[in-house]
N, CA, C and O atoms as CSV, one atom per row, in Angstrom:
chain,resi,resn,atom,element,x,y,z
A,1,MET,N,N,-23.793,13.347,12.897
A,1,MET,CA,C,-22.875,13.086,13.977
A,1,MET,C,C,-23.361,11.919,14.833
A,1,MET,O,O,-22.564,11.092,15.277
A,2,ALA,N,N,-24.646,11.858,15.055
A,2,ALA,CA,C,-25.199,10.777,15.865
A,2,ALA,C,C,-25.037,9.442,15.155
A,2,ALA,O,O,-24.801,8.420,15.799
A,3,ASN,N,N,-25.162,9.445,13.815
A,3,ASN,CA,C,-24.985,8.211,13.061
A,3,ASN,C,C,-23.555,7.704,13.159
A,3,ASN,O,O,-23.330,6.495,13.231
A,4,ALA,N,N,-22.590,8.610,13.164
A,4,ALA,CA,C,-21.188,8.212,13.269
A,4,ALA,C,C,-20.905,7.572,14.625
A,4,ALA,O,O,-20.213,6.557,14.699
A,5,SER,N,N,-21.434,8.157,15.692
A,5,SER,CA,C,-21.204,7.579,17.021
A,5,SER,C,C,-21.908,6.233,17.156
A,5,SER,O,O,-21.406,5.327,17.821
A,6,ARG,N,N,-23.070,6.106,16.526
A,6,ARG,CA,C,-23.784,4.832,16.540
A,6,ARG,C,C,-22.995,3.770,15.783
A,6,ARG,O,O,-22.941,2.613,16.201
A,7,LEU,N,N,-22.379,4.167,14.663
A,7,LEU,CA,C,-21.571,3.230,13.889
A,7,LEU,C,C,-20.360,2.779,14.693
A,7,LEU,O,O,-20.051,1.588,14.721
A,8,TRP,N,N,-19.661,3.717,15.356
A,8,TRP,CA,C,-18.484,3.354,16.139
A,8,TRP,C,C,-18.860,2.473,17.322
A,8,TRP,O,O,-18.094,1.584,17.695
A,9,SER,N,N,-20.012,2.703,17.911
A,9,SER,CA,C,-20.427,1.838,19.011
A,9,SER,C,C,-20.768,0.443,18.483
A,9,SER,O,O,-20.585,-0.550,19.187
A,10,PHE,N,N,-21.260,0.370,17.256
A,10,PHE,CA,C,-21.544,-0.928,16.641
A,10,PHE,C,C,-20.256,-1.691,16.348
A,10,PHE,O,O,-20.221,-2.916,16.458
A,11,LEU,N,N,-19.191,-0.967,15.975
A,11,LEU,CA,C,-17.919,-1.599,15.633
A,11,LEU,C,C,-17.005,-1.821,16.832
A,11,LEU,O,O,-15.938,-2.416,16.684
A,12,ASP,N,N,-17.394,-1.365,17.995
A,12,ASP,CA,C,-16.587,-1.536,19.194
A,12,ASP,C,C,-16.757,-2.954,19.720
A,12,ASP,O,O,-17.871,-3.350,20.062
A,13,PRO,N,N,-15.667,-3.736,19.793
A,13,PRO,CA,C,-15.807,-5.124,20.252
A,13,PRO,C,C,-16.248,-5.250,21.710
A,13,PRO,O,O,-16.747,-6.299,22.118
A,14,LYS,N,N,-16.068,-4.189,22.492
A,14,LYS,CA,C,-16.505,-4.235,23.888
A,14,LYS,C,C,-18.018,-4.098,24.010
A,14,LYS,O,O,-18.607,-4.528,25.002
A,15,LYS,N,N,-18.646,-3.499,23.003
A,15,LYS,CA,C,-20.089,-3.256,23.055
A,15,LYS,C,C,-20.904,-4.193,22.175
A,15,LYS,O,O,-22.108,-4.351,22.375
A,16,ASN,N,N,-20.245,-4.816,21.198
A,16,ASN,CA,C,-20.971,-5.645,20.247
A,16,ASN,C,C,-20.366,-7.045,20.249
A,16,ASN,O,O,-19.186,-7.215,19.942
A,17,TRP,N,N,-21.163,-8.034,20.591
A,17,TRP,CA,C,-20.701,-9.415,20.668
A,17,TRP,C,C,-20.245,-9.925,19.306
A,17,TRP,O,O,-19.235,-10.622,19.215
A,18,LEU,N,N,-20.975,-9.588,18.248
A,18,LEU,CA,C,-20.626,-10.064,16.913
A,18,LEU,C,C,-19.280,-9.496,16.460
A,18,LEU,O,O,-18.479,-10.207,15.854
A,19,THR,N,N,-19.033,-8.238,16.747
A,19,THR,CA,C,-17.751,-7.631,16.411
A,19,THR,C,C,-16.625,-8.288,17.190
A,19,THR,O,O,-15.542,-8.507,16.646
A,20,ALA,N,N,-16.861,-8.601,18.440
A,20,ALA,CA,C,-15.846,-9.269,19.259
A,20,ALA,C,C,-15.530,-10.651,18.702
A,20,ALA,O,O,-14.372,-11.067,18.682
A,21,GLN,N,N,-16.565,-11.366,18.247
A,21,GLN,CA,C,-16.335,-12.692,17.660
A,21,GLN,C,C,-15.543,-12.599,16.357
A,21,GLN,O,O,-14.666,-13.420,16.091
A,22,HIS,N,N,-15.863,-11.593,15.553
A,22,HIS,CA,C,-15.124,-11.409,14.310
A,22,HIS,C,C,-13.655,-11.066,14.590
A,22,HIS,O,O,-12.752,-11.585,13.932
A,23,MET,N,N,-13.431,-10.195,15.562
A,23,MET,CA,C,-12.070,-9.821,15.923
A,23,MET,C,C,-11.293,-11.028,16.458
A,23,MET,O,O,-10.106,-11.181,16.171
A,24,LYS,N,N,-11.948,-11.861,17.214
A,24,LYS,CA,C,-11.315,-13.076,17.728
A,24,LYS,C,C,-10.965,-14.029,16.587
A,24,LYS,O,O,-9.899,-14.645,16.597
A,25,SER,N,N,-11.851,-14.149,15.613
A,25,SER,CA,C,-11.602,-15.006,14.457
A,25,SER,C,C,-10.418,-14.496,13.626
A,25,SER,O,O,-9.556,-15.274,13.216
A,26,VAL,N,N,-10.388,-13.202,13.387
A,26,VAL,CA,C,-9.275,-12.612,12.633
A,26,VAL,C,C,-7.973,-12.791,13.410
A,26,VAL,O,O,-6.936,-13.099,12.824
A,27,SER,N,N,-8.026,-12.602,14.714
A,27,SER,CA,C,-6.847,-12.762,15.551
A,27,SER,C,C,-6.305,-14.188,15.467
A,27,SER,O,O,-5.096,-14.391,15.350
A,28,ASN,N,N,-7.193,-15.165,15.525
A,28,ASN,CA,C,-6.756,-16.560,15.430
A,28,ASN,C,C,-6.125,-16.864,14.082
A,28,ASN,O,O,-5.126,-17.581,14.014
A,29,ARG,N,N,-6.692,-16.330,13.013
A,29,ARG,CA,C,-6.123,-16.555,11.673
A,29,ARG,C,C,-4.743,-15.917,11.538
A,29,ARG,O,O,-3.835,-16.513,10.959
A,30,LEU,N,N,-4.585,-14.713,12.069
A,30,LEU,CA,C,-3.298,-14.042,11.989
A,30,LEU,C,C,-2.250,-14.745,12.846
A,30,LEU,O,O,-1.087,-14.832,12.453
A,31,ARG,N,N,-2.652,-15.243,14.007
A,31,ARG,CA,C,-1.718,-15.955,14.878
A,31,ARG,C,C,-1.199,-17.227,14.222
A,31,ARG,O,O,-0.038,-17.589,14.413
A,32,LYS,N,N,-2.033,-17.905,13.458
A,32,LYS,CA,C,-1.614,-19.153,12.818
A,32,LYS,C,C,-0.433,-18.945,11.884
A,32,LYS,O,O,0.394,-19.841,11.711
A,33,TYR,N,N,-0.352,-17.764,11.283
A,33,TYR,CA,C,0.731,-17.471,10.352
A,33,TYR,C,C,1.766,-16.504,10.923
A,33,TYR,O,O,2.761,-16.204,10.262
A,34,GLY,N,N,1.542,-16.013,12.143
A,34,GLY,CA,C,2.496,-15.110,12.768
A,34,GLY,C,C,2.464,-13.703,12.200
A,34,GLY,O,O,3.492,-13.027,12.161
A,35,LEU,N,N,1.302,-13.257,11.760
A,35,LEU,CA,C,1.174,-11.931,11.169
A,35,LEU,C,C,0.550,-10.947,12.144
A,35,LEU,O,O,-0.059,-11.334,13.141
A,36,ARG,N,N,0.715,-9.674,11.836
A,36,ARG,CA,C,0.004,-8.602,12.525
A,36,ARG,C,C,-0.986,-8.006,11.535
A,36,ARG,O,O,-0.824,-8.132,10.321
A,37,TYR,N,N,-2.006,-7.358,12.068
A,37,TYR,CA,C,-3.037,-6.797,11.203
A,37,TYR,C,C,-2.450,-5.763,10.242
A,37,TYR,O,O,-2.878,-5.679,9.092
A,38,ASP,N,N,-1.479,-4.981,10.699
A,38,ASP,CA,C,-0.866,-3.966,9.842
A,38,ASP,C,C,-0.060,-4.582,8.692
A,38,ASP,O,O,0.201,-3.910,7.694
A,39,ASP,N,N,0.334,-5.849,8.823
A,39,ASP,CA,C,1.055,-6.519,7.737
A,39,ASP,C,C,0.168,-6.718,6.514
A,39,ASP,O,O,0.676,-6.917,5.410
A,40,LEU,N,N,-1.132,-6.667,6.692
A,40,LEU,CA,C,-2.056,-6.926,5.587
A,40,LEU,C,C,-2.208,-5.741,4.643
A,40,LEU,O,O,-2.753,-5.893,3.550
A,41,TYR,N,N,-1.737,-4.567,5.043
A,41,TYR,CA,C,-1.806,-3.403,4.168
A,41,TYR,C,C,-0.825,-3.568,3.017
A,41,TYR,O,O,0.328,-3.944,3.227
A,42,ASP,N,N,-1.282,-3.287,1.797
A,42,ASP,CA,C,-0.471,-3.470,0.595
A,42,ASP,C,C,0.073,-2.132,0.120
A,42,ASP,O,O,-0.708,-1.252,-0.240
A,43,PRO,N,N,1.400,-1.952,0.108
A,43,PRO,CA,C,1.964,-0.674,-0.342
A,43,PRO,C,C,1.772,-0.419,-1.838
A,43,PRO,O,O,1.898,0.721,-2.285
A,44,MET,N,N,1.475,-1.441,-2.601
A,44,MET,CA,C,1.228,-1.251,-4.034
A,44,MET,C,C,-0.189,-0.748,-4.289
A,44,MET,O,O,-0.484,-0.245,-5.374
A,45,TYR,N,N,-1.059,-0.879,-3.304
A,45,TYR,CA,C,-2.448,-0.467,-3.462
A,45,TYR,C,C,-2.656,0.994,-3.079
A,45,TYR,O,O,-3.462,1.692,-3.694
A,46,ASP,N,N,-1.936,1.452,-2.071
A,46,ASP,CA,C,-2.143,2.795,-1.555
A,46,ASP,C,C,-0.799,3.492,-1.394
A,46,ASP,O,O,0.092,2.981,-0.716
A,47,ILE,N,N,-0.655,4.644,-2.007
A,47,ILE,CA,C,0.591,5.397,-1.955
A,47,ILE,C,C,0.873,5.893,-0.534
A,47,ILE,O,O,2.037,5.997,-0.145
A,48,ASP,N,N,-0.166,6.199,0.247
A,48,ASP,CA,C,0.035,6.641,1.619
A,48,ASP,C,C,0.686,5.544,2.460
A,48,ASP,O,O,1.544,5.824,3.296
A,49,ILE,N,N,0.283,4.319,2.239
A,49,ILE,CA,C,0.878,3.196,2.971
A,49,ILE,C,C,2.332,3.026,2.566
A,49,ILE,O,O,3.193,2.775,3.409
A,50,LYS,N,N,2.603,3.162,1.288
A,50,LYS,CA,C,3.981,3.056,0.814
A,50,LYS,C,C,4.852,4.135,1.446
A,50,LYS,O,O,5.973,3.858,1.874
A,51,GLU,N,N,4.348,5.353,1.506
A,51,GLU,CA,C,5.100,6.450,2.115
A,51,GLU,C,C,5.279,6.219,3.615
A,51,GLU,O,O,6.351,6.489,4.155
A,52,ALA,N,N,4.245,5.724,4.291
A,52,ALA,CA,C,4.351,5.453,5.728
A,52,ALA,C,C,5.399,4.371,5.993
A,52,ALA,O,O,6.168,4.476,6.949
A,53,LEU,N,N,5.433,3.339,5.158
A,53,LEU,CA,C,6.444,2.287,5.319
A,53,LEU,C,C,7.847,2.834,5.059
A,53,LEU,O,O,8.803,2.422,5.718
A,54,ASN,N,N,7.977,3.749,4.112
A,54,ASN,CA,C,9.283,4.346,3.837
A,54,ASN,C,C,9.778,5.177,5.009
A,54,ASN,O,O,10.987,5.302,5.205
A,55,ARG,N,N,8.877,5.742,5.785
A,55,ARG,CA,C,9.258,6.590,6.921
A,55,ARG,C,C,9.545,5.797,8.192
A,55,ARG,O,O,10.162,6.326,9.117
A,56,LEU,N,N,9.116,4.557,8.253
A,56,LEU,CA,C,9.361,3.746,9.443
A,56,LEU,C,C,10.833,3.354,9.533
A,56,LEU,O,O,11.521,3.304,8.514
A,57,PRO,N,N,11.328,3.071,10.758
A,57,PRO,CA,C,12.707,2.593,10.891
A,57,PRO,C,C,12.915,1.278,10.142
A,57,PRO,O,O,11.999,0.465,10.018
A,58,ARG,N,N,14.112,1.091,9.656
A,58,ARG,CA,C,14.438,-0.074,8.816
A,58,ARG,C,C,14.157,-1.390,9.541
A,58,ARG,O,O,13.677,-2.341,8.923
A,59,GLN,N,N,14.450,-1.459,10.848
A,59,GLN,CA,C,14.262,-2.717,11.575
A,59,GLN,C,C,12.791,-3.116,11.646
A,59,GLN,O,O,12.480,-4.307,11.631
A,60,ILE,N,N,11.888,-2.154,11.722
A,60,ILE,CA,C,10.453,-2.464,11.749
A,60,ILE,C,C,10.000,-2.990,10.393
A,60,ILE,O,O,9.222,-3.941,10.322
A,61,VAL,N,N,10.483,-2.376,9.318
A,61,VAL,CA,C,10.131,-2.826,7.973
A,61,VAL,C,C,10.717,-4.211,7.715
A,61,VAL,O,O,10.059,-5.053,7.104
A,62,ASP,N,N,11.943,-4.457,8.171
A,62,ASP,CA,C,12.557,-5.777,8.002
A,62,ASP,C,C,11.776,-6.848,8.757
A,62,ASP,O,O,11.587,-7.953,8.249
A,63,ALA,N,N,11.321,-6.524,9.974
A,63,ALA,CA,C,10.522,-7.480,10.748
A,63,ALA,C,C,9.205,-7.776,10.027
A,63,ALA,O,O,8.742,-8.916,10.018
A,64,ARG,N,N,8.611,-6.759,9.431
A,64,ARG,CA,C,7.376,-6.934,8.664
A,64,ARG,C,C,7.616,-7.871,7.488
A,64,ARG,O,O,6.838,-8.795,7.249
A,65,ASN,N,N,8.703,-7.625,6.754
A,65,ASN,CA,C,9.010,-8.462,5.598
A,65,ASN,C,C,9.283,-9.904,6.006
A,65,ASN,O,O,8.902,-10.834,5.295
A,66,GLN,N,N,9.942,-10.096,7.154
A,66,GLN,CA,C,10.193,-11.455,7.648
A,66,GLN,C,C,8.885,-12.152,8.012
A,66,GLN,O,O,8.712,-13.336,7.721
A,67,ARG,N,N,7.967,-11.429,8.645
A,67,ARG,CA,C,6.672,-12.031,8.977
A,67,ARG,C,C,5.914,-12.427,7.716
A,67,ARG,O,O,5.308,-13.498,7.659
A,68,LEU,N,N,5.949,-11.563,6.706
A,68,LEU,CA,C,5.250,-11.878,5.453
A,68,LEU,C,C,5.880,-13.076,4.752
A,68,LEU,O,O,5.164,-13.935,4.237
A,69,LYS,N,N,7.205,-13.146,4.725
A,69,LYS,CA,C,7.888,-14.288,4.097
A,69,LYS,C,C,7.568,-15.584,4.835
A,69,LYS,O,O,7.308,-16.614,4.212
A,70,ARG,N,N,7.589,-15.527,6.175
A,70,ARG,CA,C,7.278,-16.714,6.967
A,70,ARG,C,C,5.842,-17.165,6.711
A,70,ARG,O,O,5.576,-18.361,6.586
A,71,ALA,N,N,4.919,-16.207,6.635
A,71,ALA,CA,C,3.512,-16.544,6.398
A,71,ALA,C,C,3.326,-17.175,5.015
A,71,ALA,O,O,2.578,-18.142,4.867
A,72,MET,N,N,4.002,-16.630,4.011
A,72,MET,CA,C,3.893,-17.223,2.669
A,72,MET,C,C,4.489,-18.622,2.647
A,72,MET,O,O,3.934,-19.522,2.016
A,73,ASP,N,N,5.612,-18.813,3.327
A,73,ASP,CA,C,6.241,-20.128,3.384
A,73,ASP,C,C,5.329,-21.142,4.066
A,73,ASP,O,O,5.154,-22.256,3.573
A,74,LEU,N,N,4.750,-20.755,5.197
A,74,LEU,CA,C,3.837,-21.657,5.898
A,74,LEU,C,C,2.605,-21.971,5.057
A,74,LEU,O,O,2.125,-23.104,5.045
A,75,SER,N,N,2.105,-20.972,4.364
A,75,SER,CA,C,0.924,-21.183,3.530
A,75,SER,C,C,1.221,-22.146,2.384
A,75,SER,O,O,0.411,-23.019,2.070
A,76,MET,N,N,2.376,-21.981,1.769
A,76,MET,CA,C,2.743,-22.879,0.655
A,76,MET,C,C,2.920,-24.320,1.133
A,76,MET,O,O,2.650,-25.264,0.390
A,77,LYS,N,N,3.371,-24.481,2.370
A,77,LYS,CA,C,3.577,-25.818,2.940
A,77,LYS,C,C,2.309,-26.377,3.576
A,77,LYS,O,O,2.301,-27.513,4.051
A,78,HIS,N,N,1.237,-25.582,3.586
A,78,HIS,CA,C,-0.033,-25.976,4.219
A,78,HIS,C,C,0.189,-26.318,5.686
A,78,HIS,O,O,-0.304,-27.331,6.182
A,79,GLN,N,N,0.940,-25.457,6.376
A,79,GLN,CA,C,1.240,-25.639,7.792
A,79,GLN,C,C,0.912,-24.358,8.541
A,79,GLN,O,O,0.660,-23.315,7.937
A,80,TYR,N,N,0.918,-24.451,9.862
A,80,TYR,CA,C,0.745,-23.301,10.734
A,80,TYR,C,C,1.939,-23.219,11.669
A,80,TYR,O,O,2.719,-24.165,11.783
A,81,LEU,N,N,2.074,-22.079,12.337
A,81,LEU,CA,C,3.106,-21.945,13.367
A,81,LEU,C,C,2.830,-22.932,14.491
A,81,LEU,O,O,1.673,-23.270,14.739
A,82,PRO,N,N,3.865,-23.400,15.173
A,82,PRO,CA,C,3.629,-24.249,16.349
A,82,PRO,C,C,2.820,-23.490,17.405
A,82,PRO,O,O,2.852,-22.261,17.462
A,83,ASP,N,N,2.108,-24.229,18.224
A,83,ASP,CA,C,1.208,-23.627,19.212
A,83,ASP,C,C,1.935,-22.691,20.181
A,83,ASP,O,O,1.392,-21.655,20.564
A,84,ASP,N,N,3.154,-23.050,20.576
A,84,ASP,CA,C,3.870,-22.190,21.522
A,84,ASP,C,C,4.236,-20.854,20.884
A,84,ASP,O,O,4.240,-19.833,21.573
A,85,LEU,N,N,4.544,-20.831,19.584
A,85,LEU,CA,C,4.828,-19.576,18.891
A,85,LEU,C,C,3.544,-18.787,18.615
A,85,LEU,O,O,3.551,-17.557,18.641
A,86,GLN,N,N,2.453,-19.494,18.353
A,86,GLN,CA,C,1.174,-18.815,18.149
A,86,GLN,C,C,0.761,-18.063,19.405
A,86,GLN,O,O,0.191,-16.976,19.316
A,87,ALA,N,N,1.041,-18.626,20.562
A,87,ALA,CA,C,0.654,-17.992,21.822
A,87,ALA,C,C,1.420,-16.693,22.056
A,87,ALA,O,O,0.936,-15.812,22.768
A,88,MET,N,N,2.603,-16.563,21.470
A,88,MET,CA,C,3.419,-15.357,21.668
A,88,MET,C,C,3.066,-14.230,20.692
A,88,MET,O,O,3.530,-13.104,20.866
A,89,GLN,N,N,2.263,-14.511,19.681
A,89,GLN,CA,C,1.956,-13.509,18.659
A,89,GLN,C,C,1.023,-12.425,19.191
A,89,GLN,O,O,0.174,-12.673,20.046
A,90,THR,N,N,1.206,-11.212,18.658
A,90,THR,CA,C,0.373,-10.061,19.026
A,90,THR,C,C,-0.208,-9.459,17.754
A,90,THR,O,O,0.340,-8.490,17.228
A,91,PRO,N,N,-1.314,-10.018,17.246
A,91,PRO,CA,C,-1.808,-9.606,15.928
A,91,PRO,C,C,-2.351,-8.183,15.844
A,91,PRO,O,O,-2.328,-7.591,14.765
A,92,PHE,N,N,-2.832,-7.622,16.929
A,92,PHE,CA,C,-3.397,-6.270,16.853
A,92,PHE,C,C,-2.483,-5.214,17.460
A,92,PHE,O,O,-2.932,-4.113,17.780
A,93,ARG,N,N,-1.231,-5.533,17.616
A,93,ARG,CA,C,-0.234,-4.550,18.066
A,93,ARG,C,C,0.207,-3.760,16.834
A,93,ARG,O,O,0.847,-4.294,15.928
A,94,SER,N,N,-0.144,-2.510,16.825
A,94,SER,CA,C,0.040,-1.688,15.628
A,94,SER,C,C,1.421,-1.057,15.582
A,94,SER,O,O,1.954,-0.621,16.603
A,95,TYR,N,N,1.993,-1.014,14.388
A,95,TYR,CA,C,3.251,-0.313,14.175
A,95,TYR,C,C,3.133,0.683,13.025
A,95,TYR,O,O,4.029,1.505,12.834
A,96,LEU,N,N,2.067,0.630,12.271
A,96,LEU,CA,C,1.932,1.444,11.068
A,96,LEU,C,C,0.897,2.554,11.193
A,96,LEU,O,O,0.981,3.551,10.476
A,97,GLN,N,N,-0.072,2.406,12.082
A,97,GLN,CA,C,-1.212,3.315,12.127
A,97,GLN,C,C,-0.836,4.764,12.431
A,97,GLN,O,O,-1.382,5.684,11.823
A,98,GLU,N,N,0.087,4.973,13.362
A,98,GLU,CA,C,0.462,6.347,13.709
A,98,GLU,C,C,1.132,7.052,12.529
A,98,GLU,O,O,0.817,8.203,12.223
A,99,MET,N,N,2.058,6.353,11.869
A,99,MET,CA,C,2.752,6.957,10.728
A,99,MET,C,C,1.785,7.152,9.560
A,99,MET,O,O,1.870,8.152,8.847
A,100,LEU,N,N,0.874,6.208,9.361
A,100,LEU,CA,C,-0.108,6.330,8.291
A,100,LEU,C,C,-1.026,7.518,8.538
A,100,LEU,O,O,-1.350,8.250,7.602
A,101,ALA,N,N,-1.447,7.721,9.771
A,101,ALA,CA,C,-2.289,8.872,10.102
A,101,ALA,C,C,-1.535,10.179,9.854
A,101,ALA,O,O,-2.114,11.151,9.368
A,102,LEU,N,N,-0.247,10.200,10.187
A,102,LEU,CA,C,0.568,11.393,9.951
A,102,LEU,C,C,0.695,11.687,8.457
A,102,LEU,O,O,0.573,12.839,8.042
A,103,VAL,N,N,0.936,10.663,7.655
A,103,VAL,CA,C,1.055,10.837,6.202
A,103,VAL,C,C,-0.264,11.323,5.613
A,103,VAL,O,O,-0.268,12.217,4.767
A,104,GLN,N,N,-1.376,10.750,6.044
A,104,GLN,CA,C,-2.677,11.175,5.528
A,104,GLN,C,C,-3.001,12.598,5.954
A,104,GLN,O,O,-3.590,13.357,5.184
A,105,LYS,N,N,-2.623,12.966,7.174
A,105,LYS,CA,C,-2.846,14.325,7.646
A,105,LYS,C,C,-2.022,15.315,6.826
A,105,LYS,O,O,-2.522,16.374,6.446
A,106,GLU,N,N,-0.758,14.975,6.552
A,106,GLU,CA,C,0.096,15.851,5.747
A,106,GLU,C,C,-0.450,16.001,4.329
A,106,GLU,O,O,-0.443,17.094,3.762
A,107,ARG,N,N,-0.926,14.883,3.761
A,107,ARG,CA,C,-1.483,14.934,2.406
A,107,ARG,C,C,-2.724,15.822,2.363
A,107,ARG,O,O,-2.881,16.627,1.444
A,108,ALA,N,N,-3.605,15.680,3.353
A,108,ALA,CA,C,-4.818,16.493,3.412
A,108,ALA,C,C,-4.471,17.967,3.587
A,108,ALA,O,O,-5.108,18.834,2.989
A,109,GLU,N,N,-3.470,18.247,4.397
A,109,GLU,CA,C,-3.055,19.629,4.620
A,109,GLU,C,C,-2.483,20.237,3.340
A,109,GLU,O,O,-2.772,21.387,3.010
A,110,ARG,N,N,-1.674,19.464,2.627
A,110,ARG,CA,C,-1.099,19.957,1.367
A,110,ARG,C,C,-2.197,20.192,0.329
A,110,ARG,O,O,-2.148,21.173,-0.414
A,111,GLU,N,N,-3.178,19.306,0.276
A,111,GLU,CA,C,-4.280,19.487,-0.665
A,111,GLU,C,C,-5.108,20.720,-0.297
A,111,GLU,O,O,-5.564,21.452,-1.175
A,112,ALA,N,N,-5.296,20.943,0.990
A,112,ALA,CA,C,-6.067,22.113,1.434
A,112,ALA,C,C,-5.347,23.415,1.081
A,112,ALA,O,O,-5.984,24.427,0.785
A,113,LEU,N,N,-4.023,23.379,1.116
A,113,LEU,CA,C,-3.241,24.563,0.781
A,113,LEU,C,C,-3.015,24.707,-0.725
A,113,LEU,O,O,-2.533,25.740,-1.189
A,114,GLY,N,N,-3.360,23.682,-1.474
A,114,GLY,CA,C,-3.187,23.724,-2.925
A,114,GLY,C,C,-1.764,23.462,-3.372
A,114,GLY,O,O,-1.405,23.800,-4.500
A,115,ALA,N,N,-0.947,22.871,-2.522
A,115,ALA,CA,C,0.450,22.580,-2.859
A,115,ALA,C,C,0.549,21.246,-3.598
A,115,ALA,O,O,-0.350,20.408,-3.522
A,116,LEU,N,N,1.633,21.073,-4.298
A,116,LEU,CA,C,1.890,19.813,-4.982
A,116,LEU,C,C,2.306,18.767,-3.964
A,116,LEU,O,O,2.924,19.105,-2.955
A,117,PRO,N,N,1.979,17.499,-4.206
A,117,PRO,CA,C,2.359,16.449,-3.259
A,117,PRO,C,C,3.878,16.247,-3.251
A,117,PRO,O,O,4.563,16.501,-4.242
A,118,LEU,N,N,4.378,15.784,-2.106
A,118,LEU,CA,C,5.799,15.526,-1.983
A,118,LEU,C,C,6.225,14.256,-2.710
A,118,LEU,O,O,7.384,14.122,-3.105
A,119,TYR,N,N,5.315,13.351,-2.883
A,119,TYR,CA,C,5.630,12.101,-3.544
A,119,TYR,C,C,4.601,11.835,-4.630
A,119,TYR,O,O,3.509,12.404,-4.619
A,120,GLN,N,N,4.948,10.992,-5.539
A,120,GLN,CA,C,4.107,10.702,-6.698
A,120,GLN,C,C,2.802,10.049,-6.256
A,120,GLN,O,O,2.823,9.084,-5.492
A,121,ARG,N,N,1.662,10.564,-6.730
A,121,ARG,CA,C,0.355,10.066,-6.312
A,121,ARG,C,C,-0.252,9.092,-7.311
A,121,ARG,O,O,-1.397,8.680,-7.123
A,122,SER,N,N,0.457,8.705,-8.357
A,122,SER,CA,C,-0.126,7.776,-9.331
A,122,SER,C,C,0.189,6.345,-8.928
A,122,SER,O,O,1.272,6.049,-8.423
A,123,LEU,N,N,-0.755,5.482,-9.154
A,123,LEU,CA,C,-0.575,4.062,-8.865
A,123,LEU,C,C,-0.024,3.371,-10.106
A,123,LEU,O,O,-0.302,3.791,-11.230
A,124,PRO,N,N,0.760,2.308,-9.904
A,124,PRO,CA,C,1.347,1.607,-11.073
A,124,PRO,C,C,0.302,0.915,-11.921
A,124,PRO,O,O,0.638,0.291,-12.928
């Protein structure tokens, strides 16, 4: 238990300068393309993420897809968002974490009870 709290204090950007610098670097990279950190999760890699995205409202998923398309377009053109749009971006504003935690909790509960999963657990 003490090791876990030590690890979390190491990963806390308020307590660790190196973690804060890394978070700032990731934030700057995401702002350049107009992405959020949750956009980086791949639904083809993890079935829980796919299920969480399916449970989100359609407008949130559409906004995610638009951000990903814009980022791919900018990357192909070797360009970044204009500075005024970069300033408006919120890269660490989460929209997926709560639903993902709920899906993982439900999956763990079903496994503990020995029930079959509600959705297919095999990866393509």
